[in-house]
Each structure stands twice: as structure tokens, then as C-alpha cells.
Residue frames as qw, qx, qy, qz and C-alpha x, y, z in Angstrom:
[[0.439, -0.500, -0.339, -0.666, 95.95, -169.32, 64.31],
 [0.245, -0.319, 0.643, -0.651, 94.98, -169.08, 67.98],
 [0.181, -0.192, -0.964, 0.001, 93.15, -172.03, 69.46],
 [0.441, -0.528, -0.346, -0.638, 89.46, -171.77, 70.29],
 [0.763, -0.572, -0.005, -0.301, 89.58, -173.73, 73.54],
 [0.271, 0.405, -0.802, 0.346, 92.10, -174.92, 76.08],
 [0.815, -0.408, -0.257, -0.322, 90.63, -177.71, 78.18],
 [0.058, 0.558, -0.683, 0.467, 92.40, -178.02, 81.54],
 [0.877, -0.283, -0.317, -0.226, 92.17, -181.27, 83.51],
 [0.113, -0.591, 0.700, -0.384, 93.97, -181.59, 86.88],
 [0.901, -0.097, -0.338, -0.254, 94.13, -185.18, 88.06],
 [0.188, -0.531, 0.766, -0.310, 95.41, -187.48, 90.77],
 [0.242, -0.056, 0.965, -0.085, 95.25, -191.27, 90.36],
 [0.630, 0.437, 0.262, -0.586, 92.62, -191.34, 87.59],
 [0.108, -0.329, 0.814, 0.467, 94.19, -193.82, 85.16],
 [0.314, 0.324, 0.892, 0.020, 90.94, -195.68, 84.51],
 [0.288, 0.778, 0.457, -0.320, 88.86, -192.68, 83.46],
 [0.106, -0.631, 0.301, 0.707, 91.36, -190.80, 81.27],
 [0.177, 0.010, 0.789, 0.588, 90.97, -192.71, 77.95],
 [0.080, 0.639, 0.760, 0.087, 87.18, -192.44, 78.03],
 [0.081, -0.823, -0.227, 0.515, 87.31, -188.78, 79.04],
 [0.147, -0.483, 0.445, 0.739, 89.73, -187.75, 76.27],
 [0.155, 0.219, 0.843, 0.467, 87.82, -189.71, 73.62],
 [0.030, 0.759, 0.638, -0.131, 84.60, -187.98, 74.70],
 [0.104, -0.772, 0.011, 0.628, 86.20, -184.52, 74.61],
 [0.182, -0.248, 0.651, 0.694, 87.69, -185.17, 71.16],
 [0.146, 0.455, 0.838, 0.263, 84.32, -186.32, 69.86],
 [0.002, -0.849, -0.430, 0.307, 82.59, -183.14, 71.10],
 [0.147, -0.690, 0.239, 0.667, 85.30, -180.79, 69.77],
 [0.216, -0.037, 0.774, 0.594, 85.38, -182.52, 66.39],
 [0.142, 0.624, 0.764, 0.084, 81.59, -182.30, 66.06],
 [0.005, -0.933, -0.267, 0.241, 81.71, -178.51, 66.62],
 [0.629, 0.635, 0.021, 0.449, 84.92, -177.83, 64.71],
 [0.373, -0.918, 0.131, 0.024, 86.85, -176.41, 67.67],
 [0.590, 0.509, -0.467, 0.417, 90.60, -175.91, 67.40],
 [0.674, -0.684, 0.060, -0.273, 91.57, -177.07, 70.84],
 [0.390, 0.412, -0.749, 0.342, 94.17, -178.42, 73.23],
 [0.805, -0.512, -0.243, -0.174, 93.78, -180.67, 76.26],
 [0.180, 0.602, -0.597, 0.499, 96.19, -179.88, 79.11],
 [0.852, -0.393, -0.332, -0.093, 96.34, -182.70, 81.64],
 [0.000, 0.693, -0.544, 0.473, 98.21, -182.00, 84.88],
 [0.816, -0.182, -0.543, 0.080, 99.26, -185.12, 86.77],
 [0.297, -0.790, 0.263, -0.468, 99.44, -183.98, 90.39],
 [0.095, -0.506, 0.812, -0.274, 101.94, -186.59, 91.57],
 [0.898, -0.046, -0.098, -0.427, 99.82, -189.66, 90.84],
 [0.379, -0.466, 0.795, -0.077, 101.01, -192.97, 92.29],
 [0.797, 0.268, 0.533, -0.091, 99.21, -195.11, 89.73],
 [0.547, 0.075, 0.567, 0.611, 99.79, -195.29, 85.95],
 [0.256, 0.863, 0.330, -0.286, 98.09, -192.00, 85.11],
 [0.026, -0.769, 0.378, 0.514, 101.23, -190.48, 83.56],
 [0.298, -0.119, 0.859, 0.398, 101.81, -193.51, 81.33],
 [0.345, 0.616, 0.708, -0.016, 98.19, -193.27, 80.20],
 [0.138, 0.898, 0.045, -0.415, 98.66, -189.56, 79.39],
 [0.194, -0.511, 0.653, 0.524, 101.78, -190.41, 77.36],
 [0.332, 0.207, 0.879, 0.272, 99.81, -192.94, 75.35],
 [0.260, 0.793, 0.522, -0.177, 96.94, -190.50, 74.78],
 [0.003, -0.813, 0.206, 0.544, 99.34, -187.79, 73.59],
 [0.213, -0.238, 0.799, 0.510, 100.56, -190.16, 70.89],
 [0.237, 0.457, 0.847, 0.135, 97.02, -191.00, 69.87],
 [0.085, 0.905, 0.411, 0.068, 95.64, -187.45, 70.05],
 [0.505, 0.340, -0.058, 0.791, 97.93, -184.54, 69.04],
 [0.222, -0.748, -0.101, -0.617, 95.80, -182.12, 71.10],
 [0.787, -0.587, -0.187, 0.030, 96.74, -183.82, 74.38],
 [0.311, 0.635, -0.469, 0.530, 99.54, -182.21, 76.41],
 [0.785, -0.467, -0.395, 0.095, 100.78, -183.32, 79.80],
 [0.020, 0.706, -0.446, 0.550, 102.38, -181.72, 82.84],
 [0.815, -0.273, -0.501, 0.101, 103.65, -183.98, 85.62],
 [0.313, -0.824, 0.297, -0.367, 104.37, -182.77, 89.17],
 [0.314, 0.406, -0.810, 0.284, 107.19, -184.41, 91.14],
 [0.096, -0.199, -0.882, 0.416, 104.77, -185.02, 94.02],
 [0.124, -0.701, -0.671, -0.206, 101.20, -184.24, 95.04],
 [0.180, 0.048, -0.184, 0.965, 100.90, -180.46, 95.51],
 [0.217, 0.515, 0.600, -0.572, 97.12, -180.05, 95.24],
 [0.430, 0.653, 0.595, 0.183, 94.53, -178.89, 92.76],
 [0.037, 0.961, 0.065, -0.266, 95.35, -175.18, 92.97],
 [0.269, -0.614, 0.552, 0.496, 99.00, -175.48, 91.84],
 [0.474, 0.186, 0.791, 0.339, 97.88, -177.85, 89.07],
 [0.300, 0.834, 0.462, 0.020, 95.36, -175.31, 87.77],
 [0.108, -0.908, 0.141, 0.378, 97.80, -172.45, 88.10],
 [0.379, -0.377, 0.676, 0.508, 100.46, -174.22, 86.04],
 [0.411, 0.425, 0.752, 0.291, 97.93, -175.20, 83.38],
 [0.153, 0.926, 0.291, -0.185, 96.62, -171.62, 83.20],
 [0.213, -0.730, 0.395, 0.515, 100.15, -170.44, 82.46],
 [0.340, -0.133, 0.805, 0.468, 100.43, -172.92, 79.60],
 [0.431, 0.601, 0.666, -0.096, 96.95, -172.41, 78.11],
 [0.167, -0.175, 0.388, 0.889, 96.80, -170.67, 74.71],
 [0.057, 0.527, 0.783, 0.326, 93.10, -170.96, 73.82],
 [0.127, -0.412, -0.101, -0.897, 90.82, -167.94, 73.64],
 [0.718, -0.451, 0.002, -0.530, 88.50, -169.75, 76.05],
 [0.184, 0.312, -0.882, 0.301, 89.79, -171.91, 78.91],
 [0.793, -0.306, -0.189, -0.491, 87.52, -174.65, 80.25],
 [0.041, -0.393, 0.852, -0.344, 88.35, -176.64, 83.37],
 [0.855, -0.181, -0.200, -0.443, 86.87, -180.00, 84.32],
 [0.580, -0.482, 0.636, -0.163, 87.62, -182.86, 86.69],
 [0.272, 0.406, -0.823, -0.289, 89.11, -186.11, 85.43],
 [0.285, -0.029, 0.903, -0.319, 86.69, -188.47, 87.18],
 [0.106, -0.249, -0.799, -0.538, 83.96, -188.37, 84.48],
 [0.037, -0.605, -0.681, 0.411, 81.53, -186.67, 86.86],
 [0.164, 0.644, -0.049, -0.745, 81.76, -183.58, 84.62],
 [0.703, 0.454, 0.541, 0.078, 80.23, -184.04, 81.19],
 [0.319, -0.210, 0.418, 0.824, 82.21, -182.84, 78.12],
 [0.151, 0.596, 0.687, 0.387, 78.84, -182.33, 76.41],
 [0.174, -0.878, -0.313, 0.317, 78.67, -179.06, 78.39],
 [0.497, -0.249, 0.250, 0.793, 81.66, -177.63, 76.48],
 [0.216, 0.453, 0.502, 0.704, 79.76, -176.02, 73.56],
 [0.241, -0.857, -0.400, -0.220, 77.37, -174.07, 75.79],
 [0.563, -0.676, -0.042, 0.474, 80.15, -172.99, 78.15],
 [0.471, -0.007, 0.364, 0.803, 82.15, -171.80, 75.13],
 [0.060, 0.647, 0.517, 0.558, 79.14, -169.93, 73.73],
 [0.370, -0.863, -0.334, 0.086, 78.47, -168.11, 77.00],
 [0.502, -0.530, 0.140, 0.669, 82.01, -166.70, 76.90],
 [0.330, 0.023, 0.517, 0.790, 82.29, -165.93, 73.17],
 [0.048, -0.513, -0.603, -0.609, 78.71, -164.96, 72.26],
 [0.401, -0.786, -0.461, -0.091, 77.16, -163.86, 75.56],
 [0.197, 0.758, -0.216, 0.582, 80.19, -161.92, 76.74],
 [0.748, -0.662, -0.011, -0.043, 80.74, -163.44, 80.18],
 [0.059, 0.773, -0.614, 0.150, 84.21, -163.16, 81.70],
 [0.077, 0.199, -0.968, 0.131, 83.76, -166.51, 83.38],
 [0.750, -0.195, -0.245, -0.582, 80.99, -169.06, 83.82],
 [0.172, -0.307, 0.866, -0.355, 80.74, -171.43, 86.76],
 [0.484, -0.152, -0.793, -0.337, 78.90, -174.72, 86.59],
 [0.492, -0.261, 0.441, -0.704, 76.10, -175.51, 89.02],
 [0.290, -0.023, -0.952, -0.093, 75.50, -179.17, 89.79],
 [0.516, -0.261, 0.073, -0.813, 71.88, -178.65, 90.72],
 [0.952, -0.147, -0.016, -0.268, 71.18, -182.38, 90.89],
 [0.042, 0.654, -0.745, 0.125, 74.01, -184.26, 92.58],
 [0.910, -0.038, -0.390, -0.133, 74.83, -187.93, 93.03],
 [0.268, 0.408, -0.677, 0.550, 77.06, -187.45, 96.07],
 [0.416, -0.372, -0.770, 0.308, 76.38, -188.57, 99.61],
 [0.181, -0.813, -0.312, -0.457, 73.83, -186.15, 101.11],
 [0.635, -0.753, -0.113, 0.132, 75.38, -186.14, 104.60],
 [0.705, -0.344, 0.174, 0.595, 79.08, -186.01, 103.80],
 [0.374, 0.065, 0.378, 0.845, 78.95, -183.72, 100.75],
 [0.015, 0.623, 0.550, 0.556, 75.62, -182.19, 99.77],
 [0.374, -0.857, -0.354, 0.012, 74.58, -180.55, 103.05],
 [0.530, -0.557, 0.059, 0.636, 78.06, -179.20, 103.96],
 [0.382, 0.179, 0.448, 0.788, 78.43, -177.96, 100.38],
 [0.065, -0.775, -0.490, -0.393, 75.17, -175.97, 100.60],
 [0.467, -0.828, -0.167, 0.261, 76.27, -174.35, 103.84],
 [0.579, -0.281, 0.267, 0.717, 79.73, -173.65, 102.44],
 [0.267, 0.403, 0.495, 0.722, 78.31, -172.01, 99.31],
 [0.213, -0.870, -0.418, -0.156, 75.84, -169.92, 101.35],
 [0.518, -0.703, 0.004, 0.488, 78.73, -168.52, 103.42],
 [0.488, -0.016, 0.412, 0.769, 80.69, -167.79, 100.24],
 [0.105, 0.672, 0.515, 0.522, 77.78, -165.90, 98.70],
 [0.350, -0.890, -0.284, 0.069, 77.29, -163.83, 101.84],
 [0.547, -0.621, 0.142, 0.543, 80.96, -162.91, 102.21],
 [0.434, -0.061, 0.501, 0.747, 81.92, -162.41, 98.56],
 [0.341, 0.556, 0.129, -0.747, 78.71, -160.91, 97.19],
 [0.256, 0.268, -0.745, -0.555, 78.90, -163.26, 94.17],
 [0.732, 0.051, 0.336, -0.591, 75.59, -165.00, 93.64],
 [0.502, 0.303, -0.773, -0.245, 76.70, -168.49, 92.62],
 [0.877, -0.297, 0.016, -0.378, 75.17, -171.72, 93.84],
 [0.969, -0.109, 0.090, 0.200, 78.29, -173.87, 93.44],
 [0.014, -0.919, 0.375, 0.122, 81.64, -172.11, 93.87],
 [0.435, -0.498, 0.740, 0.122, 83.61, -175.35, 93.94],
 [0.860, 0.409, 0.279, -0.120, 82.27, -176.91, 90.75],
 [0.564, -0.330, 0.515, 0.554, 85.22, -178.11, 88.68],
 [0.438, 0.477, 0.603, 0.466, 83.44, -177.35, 85.41],
 [0.031, -0.835, -0.136, 0.533, 84.08, -173.69, 84.56],
 [0.617, 0.501, 0.299, 0.528, 84.91, -171.58, 81.52],
 [0.301, -0.748, -0.032, 0.591, 86.95, -168.38, 81.31],
 [0.465, 0.876, -0.115, 0.062, 88.17, -165.77, 78.92],
 [0.814, 0.189, -0.260, 0.483, 91.89, -166.30, 78.47],
 [0.159, 0.601, -0.267, 0.736, 92.73, -162.93, 80.04],
 [0.686, -0.608, 0.044, -0.397, 90.97, -164.00, 83.25],
 [0.957, -0.227, -0.035, 0.178, 93.23, -167.00, 83.87],
 [0.641, 0.369, -0.139, 0.659, 96.28, -164.94, 82.90],
 [0.078, -0.679, 0.115, -0.721, 95.34, -162.27, 85.46],
 [0.724, -0.573, 0.139, -0.359, 94.91, -164.42, 88.57],
 [0.265, 0.421, -0.840, 0.217, 97.18, -166.63, 90.65],
 [0.858, -0.321, -0.192, -0.353, 95.67, -169.79, 92.11],
 [0.289, 0.439, -0.742, 0.416, 97.66, -170.93, 95.15],
 [0.308, -0.168, 0.722, -0.597, 97.21, -172.93, 98.34],
 [0.193, 0.352, 0.916, 0.009, 93.64, -174.24, 98.09],
 [0.191, 0.452, 0.100, -0.865, 92.22, -171.15, 96.39],
 [0.071, -0.080, -0.806, -0.582, 90.78, -173.15, 93.50],
 [0.048, -0.566, -0.804, 0.174, 87.54, -173.06, 95.50],
 [0.025, -0.801, -0.284, 0.526, 87.47, -169.27, 95.21],
 [0.412, 0.088, 0.480, 0.769, 88.43, -168.61, 91.60],
 [0.043, 0.775, 0.502, 0.381, 85.23, -166.56, 91.08],
 [0.384, -0.881, -0.133, 0.243, 86.29, -164.39, 94.03],
 [0.545, -0.349, 0.330, 0.687, 89.82, -164.04, 92.62],
 [0.320, 0.420, 0.558, 0.640, 88.36, -163.07, 89.24],
 [0.130, -0.899, -0.394, -0.140, 86.10, -160.48, 90.82],
 [0.479, -0.764, 0.045, 0.429, 88.99, -158.98, 92.79],
 [0.502, -0.107, 0.462, 0.723, 90.99, -158.78, 89.53],
 [0.183, 0.393, -0.075, -0.898, 88.23, -156.62, 88.04],
 [0.222, -0.079, -0.816, -0.528, 86.19, -159.17, 86.08],
 [0.377, 0.036, 0.443, -0.812, 82.59, -158.45, 87.02],
 [0.742, 0.161, -0.227, -0.610, 80.56, -160.44, 84.49],
 [0.055, -0.224, 0.963, -0.139, 80.46, -163.83, 86.20],
 [0.704, -0.017, -0.250, -0.664, 77.73, -166.18, 85.08],
 [0.441, -0.176, 0.836, -0.274, 76.39, -169.57, 86.05],
 [0.620, 0.174, -0.540, -0.542, 75.10, -172.56, 84.13],
 [0.820, -0.192, 0.428, -0.328, 73.29, -175.64, 85.39],
 [0.367, 0.494, -0.761, -0.204, 75.43, -178.61, 84.39],
 [0.916, -0.108, -0.312, -0.227, 74.97, -182.34, 84.49],
 [0.278, -0.597, 0.709, -0.252, 76.52, -184.16, 87.43],
 [0.818, 0.143, -0.514, -0.215, 77.29, -187.81, 86.78],
 [0.849, -0.493, 0.171, -0.077, 77.84, -190.56, 89.31],
 [0.116, -0.705, 0.686, 0.139, 81.47, -191.53, 89.80],
 [0.908, 0.278, -0.227, -0.217, 82.33, -194.44, 87.51],
 [0.803, 0.198, -0.419, 0.375, 85.90, -195.19, 88.59],
 [0.391, 0.246, -0.467, 0.754, 87.93, -194.74, 91.75],
 [0.377, -0.685, -0.561, 0.272, 87.04, -192.82, 94.90],
 [0.007, 0.966, 0.080, 0.248, 86.81, -189.17, 95.91],
 [0.644, 0.213, -0.331, 0.656, 90.13, -187.54, 96.86],
 [0.080, -0.483, 0.189, -0.851, 88.57, -184.94, 99.20],
 [0.399, -0.343, -0.800, 0.290, 87.45, -185.26, 102.82],
 [0.263, -0.843, -0.467, 0.051, 85.64, -183.27, 105.50],
 [0.479, -0.507, -0.037, 0.716, 88.67, -181.08, 106.18],
 [0.298, 0.295, 0.419, 0.805, 88.13, -179.26, 102.87],
 [0.181, -0.809, -0.455, -0.324, 85.13, -177.42, 104.35],
 [0.532, -0.758, -0.115, 0.359, 87.06, -176.20, 107.39],
 [0.524, -0.207, 0.301, 0.769, 90.08, -175.27, 105.28],
 [0.211, 0.541, 0.531, 0.617, 87.82, -173.65, 102.72],
 [0.255, -0.904, -0.338, -0.063, 86.23, -171.37, 105.30],
 [0.544, -0.645, 0.093, 0.528, 89.64, -170.33, 106.66],
 [0.464, 0.082, 0.457, 0.754, 90.90, -169.70, 103.11],
 [0.060, 0.762, 0.495, 0.413, 87.87, -167.53, 102.41],
 [0.387, -0.885, -0.146, 0.213, 88.61, -165.39, 105.47],
 [0.563, -0.380, 0.304, 0.668, 92.23, -165.06, 104.35],
 [0.359, 0.374, 0.545, 0.659, 91.19, -164.14, 100.83],
 [0.090, -0.890, -0.400, -0.198, 88.74, -161.50, 102.05],
 [0.475, -0.788, 0.018, 0.390, 91.38, -159.98, 104.31],
 [0.541, -0.186, 0.421, 0.704, 94.12, -159.97, 101.67],
 [0.277, 0.565, 0.554, 0.545, 91.83, -158.53, 98.99],
 [0.170, -0.927, -0.298, -0.152, 90.78, -155.65, 101.26],
 [0.380, -0.903, 0.189, 0.063, 93.93, -154.93, 103.24],
 [0.904, 0.029, 0.154, 0.398, 96.77, -156.71, 101.43],
 [0.490, 0.510, 0.061, 0.704, 98.08, -153.44, 99.96],
 [0.130, -0.627, 0.147, -0.754, 97.13, -151.26, 102.95],
 [0.611, -0.268, -0.717, 0.204, 97.51, -153.32, 106.16],
 [0.159, -0.005, -0.423, 0.892, 97.80, -150.21, 108.33],
 [0.435, -0.248, -0.220, -0.837, 94.15, -149.44, 107.57],
 [0.781, -0.331, -0.489, -0.205, 93.18, -152.58, 109.49],
 [0.698, -0.204, -0.481, 0.489, 95.84, -153.02, 112.16],
 [0.200, 0.164, -0.195, 0.946, 96.31, -149.30, 112.75],
 [0.444, -0.407, -0.202, -0.772, 92.59, -148.57, 113.08],
 [0.802, -0.386, -0.445, -0.097, 91.95, -151.53, 115.38],
 [0.639, -0.077, -0.415, 0.644, 95.08, -150.81, 117.43],
 [0.027, 0.288, -0.108, 0.951, 94.26, -147.12, 117.80],
 [0.601, -0.447, -0.277, -0.602, 90.70, -147.89, 118.88],
 [0.821, -0.308, -0.459, 0.145, 91.84, -150.51, 121.40],
 [0.480, 0.050, -0.338, 0.808, 94.54, -148.25, 122.82],
 [0.180, -0.389, -0.033, -0.903, 92.06, -145.36, 123.11],
 [0.726, -0.468, -0.373, -0.337, 89.58, -147.51, 125.05],
 [0.771, -0.235, -0.411, 0.426, 92.30, -148.59, 127.47],
 [0.302, 0.196, -0.183, 0.915, 93.59, -145.04, 127.86],
 [0.389, -0.483, -0.161, -0.768, 90.13, -143.63, 128.58],
 [0.805, -0.435, -0.396, -0.084, 89.50, -146.35, 131.18],
 [0.656, -0.071, -0.359, 0.660, 92.85, -145.61, 132.83],
 [0.041, 0.322, -0.070, 0.943, 92.13, -141.87, 133.01],
 [0.591, -0.499, -0.290, -0.564, 88.66, -142.58, 134.40],
 [0.812, -0.334, -0.430, 0.212, 90.12, -144.82, 137.13],
 [0.465, 0.067, -0.272, 0.840, 92.70, -142.17, 138.08],
 [0.206, -0.415, -0.076, -0.883, 90.05, -139.44, 138.23],
 [0.728, -0.478, -0.389, -0.301, 87.84, -141.64, 140.40],
 [0.734, -0.222, -0.414, 0.491, 90.68, -142.27, 142.83],
 [0.221, 0.206, -0.145, 0.942, 91.41, -138.53, 143.03],
 [0.444, -0.481, -0.238, -0.718, 87.74, -137.79, 143.75],
 [0.808, -0.427, -0.405, -0.019, 87.82, -140.35, 146.54],
 [0.264, -0.897, 0.294, -0.196, 90.78, -138.49, 148.03],
 [0.878, -0.302, 0.325, 0.179, 93.11, -141.46, 147.74],
 [0.255, 0.817, -0.466, -0.223, 96.54, -141.32, 146.22],
 [0.042, -0.358, 0.931, 0.048, 97.28, -145.03, 146.43],
 [0.534, 0.143, 0.769, -0.321, 95.53, -148.35, 145.89],
 [0.570, 0.514, -0.219, -0.603, 94.91, -147.91, 142.15],
 [0.333, 0.364, -0.848, -0.195, 96.70, -151.14, 141.39],
 [0.277, 0.028, 0.879, -0.387, 94.29, -153.02, 143.65],
 [0.629, 0.436, 0.231, -0.601, 91.48, -152.54, 141.14],
 [0.661, 0.135, 0.689, 0.264, 91.11, -155.26, 138.45],
 [0.457, 0.843, 0.279, -0.043, 89.93, -152.59, 136.01],
 [0.092, -0.870, 0.385, 0.296, 93.38, -151.02, 136.06],
 [0.441, -0.294, 0.789, 0.311, 95.02, -154.19, 134.74],
 [0.556, 0.537, 0.629, 0.078, 92.31, -154.64, 132.14],
 [0.254, 0.953, 0.035, -0.163, 92.85, -151.08, 130.92],
 [0.239, -0.719, 0.576, 0.306, 96.62, -151.54, 130.91],
 [0.560, 0.021, 0.793, 0.239, 96.34, -154.80, 128.98],
 [0.493, 0.748, 0.444, -0.018, 94.04, -153.15, 126.44],
 [0.089, 0.940, -0.227, -0.240, 96.57, -150.35, 125.90],
 [0.389, -0.464, 0.738, 0.297, 99.38, -152.87, 125.39],
 [0.581, 0.334, 0.728, 0.143, 97.28, -154.87, 122.88],
 [0.367, 0.897, 0.211, -0.126, 96.41, -151.68, 121.03],
 [0.099, -0.829, 0.462, 0.300, 100.09, -150.70, 120.84],
 [0.500, -0.185, 0.804, 0.262, 101.04, -154.15, 119.52],
 [0.552, 0.600, 0.577, 0.058, 98.37, -154.01, 116.81],
 [0.205, 0.956, -0.044, -0.204, 99.54, -150.54, 115.80],
 [0.238, -0.657, 0.650, 0.298, 103.17, -151.69, 115.57],
 [0.596, 0.148, 0.772, 0.163, 102.04, -154.76, 113.60],
 [0.470, 0.820, 0.318, -0.079, 100.43, -152.37, 111.12],
 [0.007, 0.890, -0.370, -0.268, 103.69, -150.48, 110.76],
 [0.413, -0.354, 0.799, 0.257, 105.68, -153.66, 110.11],
 [0.578, 0.426, 0.693, 0.065, 103.05, -155.00, 107.67],
 [0.340, 0.915, 0.084, -0.200, 103.09, -151.66, 105.84],
 [0.135, -0.734, 0.590, 0.306, 106.87, -151.84, 105.45],
 [0.497, -0.034, 0.845, 0.195, 106.60, -155.39, 104.10],
 [0.516, 0.674, 0.523, -0.078, 103.80, -154.39, 101.72],
 [0.222, 0.933, -0.132, -0.251, 105.72, -151.40, 100.35],
 [0.205, -0.600, 0.724, 0.271, 108.79, -153.58, 99.78],
 [0.710, 0.192, 0.677, -0.031, 106.85, -156.31, 97.95],
 [0.241, -0.116, 0.636, 0.724, 107.55, -156.78, 94.25],
 [0.001, -0.473, -0.764, -0.439, 103.82, -156.79, 93.39],
 [0.077, -0.474, -0.481, 0.734, 102.87, -153.69, 95.39],
 [0.291, 0.490, -0.075, -0.818, 101.70, -151.95, 92.20],
 [0.137, 0.084, 0.918, 0.362, 100.21, -154.88, 90.31],
 [0.461, 0.478, 0.366, -0.652, 97.09, -153.95, 88.35],
 [0.531, 0.317, 0.730, 0.290, 95.33, -154.92, 85.16],
 [0.147, 0.463, -0.206, -0.849, 95.31, -152.64, 82.11],
 [0.660, 0.426, 0.590, -0.186, 92.42, -153.46, 79.79],
 [0.613, 0.649, 0.313, 0.324, 93.44, -151.37, 76.78],
 [0.375, -0.507, 0.103, 0.769, 95.78, -148.59, 75.58],
 [0.463, 0.808, 0.331, 0.149, 95.40, -145.76, 73.10],
 [0.127, 0.982, -0.121, 0.073, 97.82, -143.27, 71.56],
 [0.558, -0.626, 0.502, 0.213, 101.05, -145.26, 71.95],
 [0.406, 0.617, -0.552, -0.387, 101.67, -145.98, 68.24],
 [0.921, 0.058, -0.319, -0.214, 100.67, -149.62, 68.75],
 [0.421, 0.341, -0.714, 0.444, 103.37, -150.05, 71.38],
 [0.712, -0.599, -0.314, -0.190, 102.60, -151.51, 74.76],
 [0.192, 0.509, -0.587, 0.599, 104.26, -150.89, 78.08],
 [0.663, -0.431, -0.609, 0.053, 103.93, -152.69, 81.36]]
């Protein structure tokens, strides 16, 4: 029988919180009769987190562990756990006890009963430092909403739930864990919901994230927007921009030549700064156009150039084909 829930927990140096977290999750799942698994991904911890996971797996059969050779980051940890997950609903949460397992039943219900493809938690009341986390987070989320068109208050909340086919249809790489709702939307999953969740003060350890995550997050968002729009058709961006730039430079050059002819001069064109500006613009336009050609060749040679999601099939005698 398929499992009801796969609970995914990426972690780095969280040995103190793991026993309490797993016991809490088990208590909630047992109370609601969920068939479940807990996938804990040790992202190269330097403390005794892996030994603690080993002990918990002996105590609780639902606990599974994946250990990375070194610290790769939260995105690779989530991606590997998504590959391993077998539950109909996949729920992610952080290992620091700031996410409450008591939210699991409602997150599960919103996927199974309410029909959402994914649900993102919203920590409406936070216990983080207002200067270092809360204010930058609000700005960061406002930019995300404006650029992605997804109306969520907290894109980076670790507490989320998904239909299984959502996590099997996306690849989380780099630091793209912040933009999983955007990845889901680009994969064709439109019903993305939000739930206000409890945020608890950190009980053990310290935060593993610094100020650089906001800068990196903004750059990753720009990359994601570009790839989602032009990843399969780069010539539409580089070619259009290059053609426009070249045309501007060419028109300026012609205008300068005509002006010199009207003045009755056949020399001295190179003494005008505008000539070099026009020439530079034409060169830049040509380079952008050639970049589009090269990017198009790379795109057409890529193994995933025709990757798309098929929701259902009919008339194939119960046979499927990829």
C-alpha cells in the first residue's frame, strides 16, 4: 500500500533537536493514523547528527537517512529526498524545531481534500531578529511576488506540502529551494495555496544562514526568470536585443554619414565621438546576436530540450510511453 505522507527533513548540525522532532512527528502521525516515512538528509554535518539518525532509525521504523559526504546545501538535500519519497503527499520541514509538526494534518488535508498542488507555510508571527531577518525577508518576498506573479507571503518557509507528482516533476538545484513555488508553477502546477503556520523560537543551536542569502536569492530569482522564459529559446532574447542594438548603431552611422555629405565634407567623420559610439553599438549588437546563435545550438543539443509533463493518457491500452 502506498504511504500517505513522506516527511522530508534536511539538516546540518542539529543533533540536539532531532530526537524531540521525530518523537513529535510520530505522535502526530499515530494520532491521525497516517502511513508515513521520515526522510532525514544529513547535509555533511560535523556534529553527531548522523549517529543520532542511526539511533532513531532503530527506534522508529519510519525513519530513513541520507548522508552527504560534505555540506552541499539545502537544495541538493531536498532534491535527493524528493527522489526517494514515496508518499502521496510530501511535507518538508526544518530540523530546528521552529516548524511545528502539529501543522501536518492541515497541510495534508489541503492537498488531499482541498485539491491544492502545493501549499506553502506563512510564518505570519515570527520570533526572528527584526533587523537581520524580518525586514529583509519582507522585502525579498515582495520582490518575489512582483516578479513571479505568485501571491505568497513567505516563499522561503521550510514548512510546505506537495502532491507527489509535483516533487517528481521539478529539480531543485543551487539555492533554488527558495523558489520551489516558482519551479512548480513553471512545471504547470497552478493551484498553489498558503497556510498560516506557527513559528517557534529556536530551542537549540544557531541559524545556519546569513545576510548573503538575500543577495544570492535575488540573483537566483533573476536566473530562474530568465531560464524559465528563454531557456529553450535563447535566440528570442539575445537575437532580439542584438538586432535592436545593431539597428540603432547602424541608423546612427548612416545619419552621421549623411550629415557629413550635406556639409560637403568627405573626411573628418572619425573625429566625431558619435561615430565611435555608433560603431561600438553595432559591435555589441553583433556579439549579442552571435551569442544567441551559440546558445541556440547548445539548447538544441541539450538532452532535456523536449522535457514536458504529461498529465494523463487515453487510448493506449493501459500502456504508457515517455
